[in-house]
C-alpha positions as CSV (number, residue, x, y, z in Angstrom):
1,X,0.0,0.0,0.0
2,X,1.4,3.4,-1.0
3,X,1.9,6.2,1.6
4,X,-0.8,8.2,-0.1
5,X,-3.3,5.3,0.0
6,X,-2.4,4.6,3.6
7,X,-3.0,8.2,4.5
8,X,-6.3,8.2,2.6
9,X,-7.5,5.0,4.4
10,X,-6.5,6.4,7.8
11,X,-8.4,9.6,7.1
12,X,-11.5,7.7,6.0
13,X,-11.2,5.4,9.1
14,X,-11.0,8.3,11.5
15,X,-13.9,10.1,9.8
16,X,-16.1,7.0,10.0
17,X,-15.1,6.3,13.6
18,X,-16.2,9.8,14.6
19,X,-19.4,9.7,12.6
20,X,-20.5,6.4,14.0
21,X,-19.3,7.3,17.6
22,X,-18.0,3.7,18.0
23,X,-17.1,2.2,21.3
24,X,-13.5,1.0,21.8
25,X,-14.3,-2.6,20.8
26,X,-16.2,-1.7,17.7
27,X,-13.5,0.9,16.7
28,X,-10.9,-1.8,17.0
29,X,-12.9,-4.2,14.8
30,X,-13.4,-1.5,12.2
31,X,-9.7,-0.7,12.2
32,X,-8.6,-4.4,11.9
33,X,-11.2,-5.1,9.2
34,X,-10.1,-2.1,7.1
35,X,-6.6,-3.5,7.1
36,X,-7.4,-7.0,5.9
37,X,-5.7,-7.9,2.7
38,X,-8.3,-10.2,1.1
39,X,-8.6,-11.0,-2.6
40,X,-11.8,-9.0,-3.2
41,X,-13.2,-9.4,-6.7
42,X,-15.4,-7.0,-8.6
43,X,-19.0,-8.1,-9.1
44,X,-19.8,-9.8,-12.5
45,X,-20.6,-7.2,-15.1
46,X,-23.9,-7.3,-17.0
47,X,-23.4,-9.1,-20.3
48,X,-25.3,-9.4,-23.5
49,X,-25.8,-13.2,-23.5
50,X,-28.4,-15.7,-24.5
51,X,-27.8,-17.7,-21.4
52,X,-30.1,-17.2,-18.4
53,X,-27.4,-17.8,-15.8
54,X,-24.9,-15.2,-17.0
55,X,-23.9,-12.2,-14.8
56,X,-24.9,-11.8,-11.1
57,X,-26.7,-15.0,-10.2
58,X,-29.8,-13.4,-8.7
59,X,-31.9,-16.2,-10.2
60,X,-30.7,-18.4,-7.3
61,X,-32.8,-16.3,-4.9
62,X,-36.0,-17.2,-6.7
63,X,-36.4,-20.5,-4.8
64,X,-33.9,-20.0,-2.0
65,X,-34.0,-22.7,0.6
66,X,-33.6,-22.1,4.4
67,X,-30.6,-24.3,4.4
68,X,-28.8,-22.2,1.8
69,X,-27.5,-19.8,4.5
70,X,-24.7,-20.8,6.9
71,X,-23.5,-19.3,10.1
72,X,-22.9,-20.0,13.8
73,X,-26.3,-18.8,15.2
74,X,-29.7,-19.7,13.8
75,X,-31.1,-16.4,15.2
76,X,-28.8,-14.5,12.8
77,X,-29.6,-16.6,9.8
78,X,-33.4,-16.6,10.1
79,X,-34.0,-12.9,9.6
80,X,-31.4,-12.8,6.7
81,X,-33.3,-15.6,5.0
82,X,-36.6,-13.9,5.4
83,X,-35.4,-10.7,3.8
84,X,-33.5,-12.4,1.0
85,X,-36.5,-14.5,0.1
86,X,-38.6,-11.3,-0.3
87,X,-36.3,-9.6,-2.8
88,X,-37.8,-11.1,-6.0
89,X,-41.5,-10.8,-7.0
90,X,-43.0,-13.2,-9.5
91,X,-45.9,-12.7,-11.9
92,X,-47.2,-14.6,-14.9
93,X,-48.6,-13.2,-18.1
94,X,-50.5,-15.3,-20.7
95,X,-50.4,-14.4,-24.4
96,X,-52.8,-15.9,-26.9
97,X,-50.3,-15.1,-29.7
98,X,-46.6,-14.4,-29.3
99,X,-44.1,-13.8,-32.1
100,X,-41.4,-16.4,-32.0
101,X,-38.9,-13.8,-33.2
102,X,-39.2,-11.8,-29.9
103,X,-37.3,-14.5,-28.0
104,X,-33.6,-14.0,-27.6
105,X,-32.4,-16.2,-24.8
106,X,-32.5,-19.8,-23.3
107,X,-33.0,-20.9,-19.8
108,X,-30.9,-24.0,-20.0
109,X,-27.7,-25.0,-21.6
110,X,-26.9,-28.1,-23.7
111,X,-23.7,-29.6,-22.4
112,X,-22.1,-29.5,-25.9
113,X,-22.5,-25.7,-26.2
114,X,-22.5,-24.7,-22.5
115,X,-19.3,-22.8,-22.8
116,X,-20.2,-20.9,-25.9
117,X,-20.3,-17.2,-25.6
118,X,-23.2,-16.0,-27.7
119,X,-25.3,-12.8,-27.7
120,X,-27.8,-14.0,-30.2
121,X,-29.5,-17.2,-31.5
122,X,-27.8,-16.5,-34.9
123,X,-24.4,-16.8,-33.2
124,X,-25.4,-20.0,-31.4
125,X,-26.9,-21.6,-34.6
126,X,-23.6,-20.9,-36.4
127,X,-21.5,-22.9,-34.0
128,X,-20.1,-26.2,-35.4
129,X,-22.2,-28.4,-33.0
130,X,-25.5,-26.7,-33.9
131,X,-24.7,-26.7,-37.6
132,X,-24.0,-30.4,-37.5
133,X,-27.3,-31.2,-35.8
134,X,-29.7,-28.6,-37.2
135,X,-30.2,-27.9,-40.9
136,X,-33.0,-25.5,-42.0
137,X,-33.2,-24.6,-45.7
138,X,-37.0,-24.6,-46.2
139,X,-40.2,-23.7,-44.5
140,X,-40.9,-27.4,-44.0
141,X,-37.5,-27.8,-42.3
142,X,-38.4,-24.9,-40.1
143,X,-41.7,-26.3,-38.9
144,X,-40.2,-29.8,-38.4
145,X,-37.3,-28.3,-36.3
146,X,-39.6,-26.1,-34.2
147,X,-41.9,-29.1,-33.7
148,X,-38.9,-31.1,-32.4
149,X,-37.9,-28.3,-30.0
150,X,-41.5,-27.8,-28.6
151,X,-42.4,-31.5,-28.5
152,X,-44.5,-32.2,-25.3
153,X,-45.4,-28.5,-24.9
154,X,-48.5,-28.7,-27.2
155,X,-46.8,-26.1,-29.5
156,X,-46.9,-23.4,-26.9
157,X,-44.0,-21.3,-25.4
158,X,-42.8,-21.2,-21.8
159,X,-40.8,-18.0,-21.3
160,X,-38.8,-16.4,-18.5
161,X,-37.8,-12.7,-18.0
162,X,-35.8,-11.1,-15.1
163,X,-35.3,-7.4,-14.3
164,X,-31.5,-8.0,-13.8
165,X,-31.3,-9.3,-17.4
166,X,-33.0,-6.3,-19.0
167,X,-35.7,-7.0,-21.5
168,X,-34.2,-10.2,-22.8
169,X,-36.8,-13.1,-23.1
170,X,-35.6,-16.6,-22.3
171,X,-37.1,-19.8,-23.7
172,X,-37.8,-22.3,-20.9
173,X,-37.5,-25.7,-22.6
174,X,-35.6,-28.9,-23.1
175,X,-31.8,-28.4,-22.9
176,X,-31.4,-31.0,-25.6
177,X,-33.4,-28.9,-28.0
178,X,-31.5,-25.6,-27.5
179,X,-29.8,-25.7,-31.0
180,X,-33.1,-26.7,-32.7
181,X,-35.0,-23.8,-31.0
182,X,-32.2,-21.3,-31.7
183,X,-32.0,-22.4,-35.4
184,X,-35.8,-22.1,-35.8
185,X,-35.8,-18.5,-34.4
186,X,-32.8,-17.5,-36.4
187,X,-34.5,-18.8,-39.6
188,X,-37.8,-16.9,-38.8
189,X,-35.8,-13.7,-38.4
190,X,-33.8,-14.2,-41.5
191,X,-37.0,-14.8,-43.6
192,X,-39.0,-12.1,-41.9
193,X,-41.4,-14.9,-40.9
194,X,-44.1,-13.9,-38.3
195,X,-44.9,-17.1,-36.4
196,X,-47.4,-16.7,-33.6
197,X,-47.8,-19.2,-30.7
198,X,-49.6,-19.0,-27.3
199,X,-47.1,-18.3,-24.5
200,X,-46.9,-18.1,-20.8
201,X,-44.3,-15.6,-19.6
202,X,-43.0,-15.7,-16.0
203,X,-41.3,-12.5,-15.0
204,X,-39.0,-11.9,-12.0
205,X,-38.7,-8.4,-10.7
206,X,-36.3,-7.2,-8.0
207,X,-38.4,-5.3,-5.4
208,X,-36.8,-2.0,-4.6
209,X,-38.7,-1.7,-1.3
210,X,-37.4,-5.2,-0.3
211,X,-33.8,-4.1,-1.2
212,X,-34.1,-1.1,1.1
213,X,-35.5,-3.2,3.9
214,X,-32.6,-5.6,3.6
215,X,-30.1,-2.7,3.5
216,X,-31.6,-1.2,6.7
217,X,-31.0,-4.5,8.5
218,X,-27.8,-5.8,7.0
219,X,-24.5,-5.0,5.3
220,X,-24.5,-7.3,2.2
221,X,-21.0,-7.8,0.9
222,X,-19.4,-9.9,-1.7
223,X,-16.4,-11.8,-0.3
224,X,-14.2,-14.4,-1.9
225,X,-14.8,-18.0,-0.7
226,X,-11.1,-18.2,0.2
227,X,-11.5,-15.6,2.9
228,X,-12.6,-18.3,5.2
229,X,-9.1,-19.7,5.0
230,X,-7.6,-16.4,5.9
231,X,-6.5,-16.5,9.6
232,X,-6.9,-12.7,10.2
233,X,-10.4,-12.6,8.9
234,X,-11.6,-15.7,10.8
235,X,-9.9,-14.7,14.0
236,X,-11.6,-11.3,13.8
237,X,-15.0,-13.0,13.6
238,X,-14.3,-15.6,16.4
239,X,-12.5,-13.4,18.9
240,X,-15.3,-10.9,18.9
241,X,-18.2,-13.3,18.5
242,X,-19.4,-11.3,15.6
243,X,-22.9,-12.4,14.3
244,X,-23.1,-13.1,10.5
245,X,-24.7,-15.2,7.9
246,X,-23.1,-16.3,4.6
247,X,-24.7,-17.3,1.4
248,X,-23.0,-19.3,-1.3
249,X,-24.8,-19.2,-4.7
250,X,-24.2,-22.4,-6.7
251,X,-22.6,-21.9,-10.1
252,X,-21.2,-18.5,-9.3
253,X,-18.1,-18.3,-11.6
254,X,-16.1,-16.0,-9.4
255,X,-16.8,-18.0,-6.3
256,X,-18.1,-15.0,-4.4
257,X,-20.1,-15.4,-1.3
258,X,-22.6,-13.0,0.2
259,X,-21.7,-12.0,3.7
260,X,-24.6,-10.6,5.6
261,X,-23.7,-8.6,8.8
262,X,-26.5,-7.3,11.0
263,X,-26.3,-3.6,11.5
264,X,-28.0,-3.7,14.9
265,X,-24.9,-5.3,16.4
266,X,-22.2,-2.6,16.8
267,X,-19.4,-5.1,16.2
268,X,-21.0,-6.6,13.1
269,X,-21.8,-3.1,11.8
270,X,-18.2,-2.1,12.4
271,X,-16.9,-5.2,10.5
272,X,-19.2,-4.4,7.6
273,X,-17.9,-0.8,7.4
274,X,-14.3,-2.0,7.7
275,X,-14.6,-4.6,5.0
276,X,-16.0,-2.0,2.6
277,X,-13.0,0.2,3.4
278,X,-10.8,-2.8,2.6
279,X,-12.4,-3.1,-0.8
280,X,-15.3,-5.5,-0.4
281,X,-18.0,-4.9,-3.1
282,X,-21.3,-3.7,-1.6
283,X,-24.0,-5.9,-3.2
284,X,-26.7,-3.4,-2.1
285,X,-25.4,-0.8,-4.5
286,X,-25.8,-3.2,-7.4
287,X,-29.2,-4.3,-6.2
288,X,-30.4,-0.7,-6.0
289,X,-29.2,-0.1,-9.5
290,X,-31.1,-3.0,-10.8
291,X,-34.2,-2.2,-8.8
292,X,-34.2,1.4,-10.2
293,X,-34.5,0.2,-13.8
294,X,-38.2,0.8,-14.8
295,X,-40.3,-2.2,-16.0
296,X,-41.6,-0.8,-19.3
297,X,-43.2,-4.0,-20.5
298,X,-47.0,-4.2,-20.3
299,X,-48.9,-7.5,-20.1
300,X,-50.7,-6.9,-23.4
301,X,-47.9,-5.5,-25.6
302,X,-44.6,-7.4,-25.6
303,X,-41.7,-5.5,-27.2
304,X,-40.8,-5.9,-30.8
305,X,-37.6,-7.9,-31.7
306,X,-35.4,-4.9,-32.2
307,X,-36.2,-3.6,-28.7
308,X,-36.1,-6.8,-26.8
309,X,-32.5,-7.3,-25.9
310,X,-30.5,-7.1,-29.0
311,X,-30.6,-10.6,-30.4
């Protein structure tokens, strides 16, 4: 750490200590936490991708189980779970006719193309694997391929949408048929073919009020999984009996955990403030940004293809 950075950190530490009027123990926790050298990683950026599970994995909160949170005291985990489980609101919209071309994402990944980076169905359909397994050169091929993809769904569409993924619409279907579905949609767009099907759209919206309620009760920080092997960090928690809850979201590529520290505890609050000074990303900032994005879609007027996420 350079002398200038050290001076800046000390000044911020002193200002924060004075503002919070911390007691001696809390002040000591704040100071030690601000000096921790942990490998903090930035939060995943929003990406233009056809895959539902790209970016910040908020979809894991949709059906969060009580056992997903860990921590030493049940009384600390229970309120954290209750607030996390209220972050996302769900609604369903039924359409009697929905243009196939409006869809520009998939909910599941076929293993053979699971590592492909694609921002559109056209890109996915052009991959070697999809080109080997899907060939559409006529309208008859198109209908046959689409029928294969939608088999068992009575030729209707199951769709998903999430506020943290913008206005992108995701097909909820068989992972084995991802290439077939992408190829059919790409063909319909290429030919300017309007193809209408009934659809059920499930939307997931981050609730701004629930985010604020969570933020009033907890610091919510992103910490590396490896921090639990760092002696200084663990010792700080144990020596001061600091209450906390931790949430590991499966499939998170950066292996970041959510650390929830109750603000009502002076020591826990001091730890949260100190970790932010040390560089821990504040998840509440990102959640507020997502929650502030207006939901412009109406139940009766889905957006046209050119406005629905850039596929």
